[in-house]
MARLUMPA-380084 format. One record per residue: x, y, z of N, C-alpha, C in turn. Coordinates in steps of 0.05 Angstrom, whole numbers, plus 5000, padded with zeros to 4 digits. Atoms other than C-alpha are relative to their C-alpha. Example, Ala and Ser with C-alpha at 12.3 -4.5 7.8 and 13.67 -1.06 7.14 Angstrom:
<vexbas>
501849765000524649105156501850245000
498449764999527349795143498550225014
</vexbas>
This chain:
<vexbas>
501750165017281763958214497449945014
502650044988274363898227499449705003
500750294996271163248252498849894975
501250095025267163208187502149924980
497950055019273463238145501749765009
498450224989277062748191498749734994
501450255005271762218182499949944970
500150045029271462328107502649904989
497450075011278862238098500549705001
499650295000279261498121498249864979
501750135020273261328077501150034972
498849955026276461648017502549834996
497650165001282961288034499449714994
500850285005279460608037499149964971
501050025028275960737971502350024980
497749975018282460957939501749755000
498450254998286060327964498649784984
501550205014280459897936500450034969
499749955028280960227868502949944991
497250065006288560177870500549704998
499750305002288059427884498849904974
501250095025283359337825501850084977
498249915021288159737782502449824999
497750195000293859287805499449744987
500950255013289958677784500050044969
500149955028288859007717502850004987
497349995011296259147707501249724999
499050275000298058437727498849834977
501350155022292958157678501150094973
499049915026295458597621502949914996
497350105003302658387636500049714990
500250275010300557667626499550004970
500749995029297457837558502450094984
497849895016303258257534502449814999
497950205000307957697553499349744985
500850235016303957207511498949775018
501050214983301256827572497150065008
502749964991294156717594499949995030
500450024971292156867666498549745007
501350254992289556267706497149984993
502950005007282256457697499649974971
500350025029283156537622500849724991
499350275008286755867618497849815006
502350174994280855547652497850024979
502149975020276055847602501049894973
498950125025280755637545499549705000
500550294998280354917570497149934996
502850045002272854967576499150034971
500849965028272155237505501049784982
498950225016276754707476498449755005
501650234994272854177512497350014986
502649965014266354467484500349944970
499550055028269354447414500449704995
499650295003271453727424497349855002
502650134997264553527448498250064975
501549945025261453887388501149834977
498950175021266253497343499049715003
501050274996264152837375497049984992
502850005008256853017366499650014970
500149985029257953207294500849744987
499150265011261752567281497949795002
502250204997255952157309497850054979
502049945019251052527265500949924972
499050095026255452407204500049704998
500150294999255951677224497149904994
502850085004248351627227499150044971
500749965029247651937158501349794983
498650205016252851457130498649735003
501450254996249050867161497449994984
502549985016242551097129500649964970
499350025028245851177061500849714992
499250275005249250497064497749805002
502350174996242850167089498250014975
501649975024238950447030501349864976
498550135022244350206983499849695003
500250294996244049507014497249904993
502750085008236549487004499749974970
500050015029237749606930501749774990
498050185010243749156923499649715009
500150274989242448556968497149894999
502750115002236448096955498849925028
501450094976231247917007500449705004
500049864974231947647061502850065011
497249964990239547717064500450295008
499749724992238748477068499350055029
500749974972235548387136502449955018
497650064984242048087162501950255000
498249775001246148677138498850255013
501349774987240949177163500249975031
499650044972241448857232502950075008
497249924995249048947228500250305001
499949715000247949677210498750115025
501249914975243349747270501949975024
498050044979248649447316502250204998
497949805005253749917285499150275010
501149754990249250497301500050015030
500050024971248650257373502850045011
497249974990256250217380500950294998
499349725001256550947360498350175019
501849854983250651167402500950005029
499250024972253450917468502250205007
498049794993259851337468499050294996
501249735004255751927441498450085025
501449944976251251887502501850045024
498149984977257251817548502250214994
497949825008261152387516500750205022
499449824978260652807580501349855023
498750154979263552247622502950075002
497249924997270352377652501949824985
498450185016273051777614498849964972
501350025026269351937550501949934978
498050055021275751917509500749704999
499450284999277551217532497749834990
502350155009270450977521499750014969
500249985029270451247450502149834986
497950165012277050917434499449705002
500750284997274650247462497849924981
502250075018268250267421501050024971
498850005027272450447359501149734993
499050275005275849767366497749814994
502450175005268949437370498850064972
500949935027266849827308501549864978
498350135021272749567268499649705000
500450294998271748857293497449924987
502650065011264348867275500050034970
500049955029265449157206501749794986
498350205012271148677191498649734999
501550264999266948077213497750004980
502349995018260948317172501049974971
498950025028265448367109501049724994
498650255005269347717117498349765005
501550234992264647247152497449994984
502550015016258846997107497650025019
502450004985251647097130499249715009
500950274991248246517167498949834977
500950185021246245907127497150074992
502649935010240246037083499650294992
500249715007241546787077502050084979
498049935019247746787035500349804977
499550195022250146466970502249815009
498250214991254145836977502750024985
497449965012260846116955502249975022
497850034980267645986988500450275015
499549764984269346477044502250174988
497849855012275646667005499150214980
500949805020271447026953499250265012
500949754987269247537004502350205003
497749825000276347827003500550134974
499549895027275747996929498150234994
501949785004270248516937501250265012
498949754990271549256950498950105027
501249914975267849257017501950105020
498049894981274349417053499950305002
500249714999273050137034498150105021
501849914978267350157084501450035026
498549984975272350047140501450275001
498649745000276050677118498250235008
501849794991269751077133500450075029
499549954972271550997206502250215004
497949804999277751417193498850284996
501349745004273251967166498550095024
501449924975269051947229501950095021
498049924980275251987273501150274994
498949745008277652587233498250235008
501849794994271452977253500050085030
500149964971273052957328502150205010
497949824992278853467328502149865018
498350164982282952897360501949834983
498150155016289152667322500549725011
499550264988290052097371497849804991
502250175009283251817351500549904971
499450085027285451807278502249795000
497850204999292051447293499049745012
501150244987288450957339498349844981
501850135019283150807287501549874977
498550125022288050707231501749765008
498350224991292550257272498349755004
501750234995286749807293498749904974
501050095026283949787222502149814988
497950165012290649527197500349745015
499650244984291249027255497749804997
502350195000284248737256499449904972
500550095028283448717180502249804992
497950195006290248377174499549735014
500750254986288147867227497949844986
502250145014281747717190501049874974
498950115025285347627123501949775006
498150214994290747207155498649745009
501550244992285646737186498849864976
501150135025282446617118502349894984
497650095015289346557086501049745011
498950244987291246017136498149764999
501850235001285145577123501249784982
499050235015286544877096498950014971
501250005027281844987036500850244984
499249765015285345637015502249924980
498050045021289345626950501950245001
498049794998295946006952502049964977
497950025020301246156901502349835010
497750154988306445876949499649704998
500550295001303045196951500049904971
500150095028301745166876502749994987
497349985012308945356859502149845016
498150144983312044876909501949824984
498450175017314644416854501550154978
498649855021317344976811498650264993
501249745008315845636777497549954983
502550035015308745706751500150154973
500349865025307345876679497850215002
502049784999302946466661497249885001
502650125000297046006647499449875027
500450124973298045626712499550215021
500449794981298546276750497250124998
502749895004292046536719498049805011
501950214989288645876737499950025030
500049974971290845956809498550255009
501249744993288646686811497049994998
502950025005281746516784498749795017
501250204983280745956833498450145022
501649864980274946156880501249995028
498950024973278945926940502850145003
497449884999285146336923500050255018
499549764984287746856972502950084997
497249905002293947286960500550215021
499349804979297647727009500650274988
499349745012299448266959497850215004
502249814994292448596964500050095029
499949934971293148577040502150215005
497849804995299848937039499250274988
500949745012296949456992498050145018
502049894982291049557038501250125025
498749904975295449627099501750254995
498349765007300250117065498250244995
501849785006294550537038498650105025
501349924975291050527105502050165018
498049854985297550747139500450284990
499649745011298651317091497650185004
502449844996291451537094499750095029
500149934971291651517170502050235006
498049804994298051927172499150274989
500949745012295352457124497750125015
502349904985288752507161500850105028
499249914973292252557229501450274998
498649745003296653127203497950224994
502149805006290553477174498450075025
501549954975286753397240501750155020
498249864982292853627279500150294993
500049725009293254257237497450145005
502649884995285854367241499550055030
500249954971286154287317501650245008
498449764994291754797319498550254992
501649765008287355287280497850045019
502249984981281555137326501050115027
498949904975285955247388500750304998
499349725004288455907359497650175001
502449845001281456147346498750015028
501250004973278955937415501750185018
498349834983285056257448499650294994
500449725007283956897409497350105012
502549924989276656917431500250035030
499849984971278456787503501650245008
498349764994283957317503498450254995
501549765007279357807469497850055021
502249974980273557677518501250085027
498849934974278157707578501250285000
498749735002281958317553497950224999
502149805002275358677538498950075027
500849934973273958657613501750225012
498149814988279959117625500650234981
499849785018280259537562497650004982
502349975018275259777511499949784980
500250225019272559237464501450044974
498649955025275259577402503049985003
497150024994282159627434500749705003
499550294997281658887454500149864973
500050125027279858697382502650074985
497649915014285659107354502549875012
497750124986290558847406500249704995
500050295005288458117396500849954971
499450045029289058197320502850084993
497449895008295558587319502050015023
498249994976299058417384502949974992
497350045008305258217346500750164975
499549855025304858727290500250305007
499649724993306659377326497550155007
502449864992299959537356500750245017
499749764984299560237384502250194991
498049815010304760577341498750284998
501249735000303461337349499350094972
500949895025299461657293498050235006
501849774997295462297283497349944987
502750045011287962247274498150215012
502149824990281762677281498249835018
501450164980278362417344498150185016
501749864982272462637386500549895028
499450074972273862637461497750085018
502249954982268462587514501049965029
499550024972269462727588497350005015
502450014983264162547639500849975029
499249994972264162647714497450015017
502249994981259462527773500350265016
499849744986258063227800499549965030
500350014971259163277875500449725012
499750274990261462567884501550005027
498649984974266262767940498150065023
501949944979260663077979498049775005
501950234997256062477966501449785016
498650224987261461987989500450055030
499649944972262162358055497749885017
502350114986255162128075499649704996
500350295005256161418050502449855012
497850164992260360858076501649924976
498350085023266060578033498649814982
501350205017261759998010497950134982
502149875016255960437987501350204980
498649835019260760937955501149844977
498950185021264060367918497849904982
502350105016257260097896499050224982
500949785016255260787871501950044976
498049975022261660857831499949774980
500250235018260960157803497650024983
502449975015253860297782500350214978
499549795021256060927745501849894978
498150115020261760567711498749794982
501450205016257459987689498250124979
501849865019252360447657501550164979
498449855019257660877626501349824979
498850185019261160287594497949914979
502050095018254660037565499350214979
500749795019253060707533502350054981
497749945017260060837507500449784979
499650225019260660147476497749974980
502350005018253660207447500550184976
499449815022256260787405502949954989
497450085011262760417387502250195008
497949834990267060867430502149845014
497850114985273660727464500150125028
499849904973273660777539502950035007
497149954997280461097547500949945029
499250054972280761107623497850105019
501749904979276761187687501750205016
498749794985278461817726498650045027
501549984974275961687797497149974996
502950015004268661867792499250104972
500649925028269062037718501549814981
498650165020271761757653500550174976
499349885025274761947587499549804978
500550185022272261637522500750144974
499349895026274561737450498349864978
501650115022270961617384501550064974
498749975026274161497316503049965001
497150044998281061327341501049754987
499150265010281360607318498549924974
501550105022275760487268500350164974
499649845024277161067221497550044984
502649975015269761127203499450294993
500449725007269961887202497650135013
502449894987263661977244500350015030
499550004971266962017312498650225015
501349784986264162697330497049955002
502850064998257062487313499449785021
500550224980257661847355500650105028
499549894973260662237413497750175010
502349844992254862727413497649825007
502250194994249762157409500549855026
499350134975253461817466499550185024
500549814978253162447509497150015007
502949984996245662497500498949745012
500950274991244661747510500949965029
499050034972248861767574498150155019
501849854983244262297603497349865003
502550164998238161867586500449775019
499450224983241461287621500150095029
499949894973242861717682497250065011
502749944992235661947683498549755009
501350264993233161227683501149895026
498750104975238161057738498950175024
500949834978235861657780497149935007
502850074994228561437773500049765019
499950234982230460767806501150085027
498949924975234661117859498050155017
502049854985229161597878497849835010
502150184991224161027882500849865026
499150124975228360727938501150205020
499249794981229761387971502850094999
497249915002236861497947500250274985
499649745012239562167925500649974970
499450025029239662297849502950064994
497249965009246262307811499950194976
499749815023248162877765502749954987
497650055015253162747710500550234980
499249795018256763297672501749894977
498650115024259363177601501150234984
498849815019264163567557501049854975
499350135025265363397483501550204982
498549845020270563657434501349814981
498750175020273863397371502250154986
497749885014280163527331502349804997
497750185004286963237313501549945026
498550084976290662837367502049794990
498250225004296362347371499049775016
501150234987293861657387502049774999
498050234999298161057409500749935028
499150094974301760717465501950215012
498249824986305161137518500649875027
499350114975308860927580502849874999
497450144998314760487601499549704995
500350295004316159747592498249875021
501550124978312959597659497050074999
502849915000306459977644499650154974
500649885025303760147575497050075000
502849925001297360537563499550104971
500849925026293760627497498150245004
501549764994291161347497500450204978
499749775019290562007459501250235015
498649764989294762627470499550234981
500349765017293363327446498350215015
501549784989290063997460497049945001
502850085000283263687443499249885026
500650134975283663277506499750215022
500249794980284963897549497450164998
502549845005279164277517497649845009
502350164993274263707526499849985031
500150024970276263637600499050265012
500949744988275164387612497250064992
502849975007268564377575498249855020
501450154979266263847624499950155026
499949844976268564277682498350254998
501549755004264964887652497049955004
502850044996258264547660499050115027
500849904974258164767733499250304999
500549715001258565517718497950074979
502049945020254165467656497349885006
502650124992248765057691498849804980
500950195020248364537636501049725007
499250284996248963777634502149924979
498150065021252763757568501050264988
498949785014257464267538501749894977
498650105024259864137467501050234983
498949795017264264527420498450024974
501549955025261664817354500549774979
499350205020265364297311498649745006
501450254993262163727349497050024994
502949985004255063997346499350004970
500550005029255664117271500049724988
500050275010256963377262497749835011
502150164988251063157305497550014983
502550005014244362967277498050195012
501949804990238163407284498849935027
501250084975235362997341501850085024
498149934979241663097382500350305002
499549715000242763817362497750155012
502349864989235663997382499950015030
500050004971237263847455501750235011
498349784991242264427458498550264997
501749774999238665057478501550275001
498549754997244165567488502749984984
497449985014250165797446501350265010
498649764989255466267473503049964997
497150025001262866427468501049955029
499050074974266966137525503150004999
497050004998274166287546500749805022
499350214981277065667579502550085015
497749954984282065687634502649924986
497450055013289165737607500050074971
500149935028286865977538499350294997
500649715004286566677509497750054981
502149965020281766587451497549845009
502450144993274466407466499249814978
501150185020271065827431496950005003
503050015000263665767413499249725011
500950254988260265247456496949995000
502950044999253164957459499449855026
500650114974249764777524497349864999
502550154997244464247537499349995030
500849994972240464317601499649715011
</vexbas>
């Protein structure tokens, strides 16, 4: 063994171990997905996305609150005479402030507890504004008991609507519970006043007649508990229904966020179209074998072994990573599936999942676009004194079997068929033909005129292992 080969072997071994380690990480990550579990990094992003959705819900709830305050304030200006409307407008301003403080503190680590505490203040303020008369000189001189006969209790229920916009079922249950408690306390305090008229007091000496009952009911100081029980029961039912609706909505939101996180994380290890299909049909037999007409593209860095001999493992790794990053960008730009990386090359397919019928045309456009990308990359490399990179491409299309293949411990979504072998050998034939792209006749016929114009030579070619030649086209 020569000294040159001996030094090259450890470098290649180090690079191979690095790639094997990355592949092992990929397998471990895919096992998590196939088992229905999220890897730790994905779980962290899931929590971040859920938190972002909750913050967006809090912000939206505050904006809805502000709109409701404006609408109610305008209605009060129409309904309430001057200057009593100033009193209620000041209450509306204070109510806005009680919502603004937790909104500003929504990024605080105890933002949830702050919001729940201010919800209690909201309910207390609104209950007091409804039950307690305005200061002397601003209100009409009616008994305080008459304030329980108006429908203003409905305004309190608006707080349940605000809580429902936060994606937080606990907030709905908390709000409904405190509405029932604080409103009941307010009504009970009025009911217990000495000047309050009650059916129990009026009927102390016997059963009331219908006329006597009506007289008690129409008394301005009368307060009954039946409306309170009705309000409490309706509030409880409304709270329960809203909490269930928010809980289901939160489940849908979590499913969507989880799907996006899985799809984004999975797309880092498989092609985006495969990630979409796998995320959408993970439990519906994804990858069942089927026959389709697919275009297959092979690309390879020419002379990478020789180039890596003069580079250290880190620089060889950087070169390979730069090639793969640019290759992924081009393949995905043309909606292709990156089937696998093959050392210093890769295999991509077109038309295997989308069924659009234009796989051959997209594969040809991808091949030309890849060479443009390599030319731009070489311009940067030459500017800093690095050697240019030459990439060979072979393209062929035809029927293949596409689907999952492998064992329980390792599953790969790929294509199988003679088309794959031909495309691989067309890529290898670029060396002897002196071209950058070699494409079969069926692929070139599907390409557009701009792409087809780049192919300058046409010739029959007998591939290794085949007896019949095929017509190929070569682009320099």
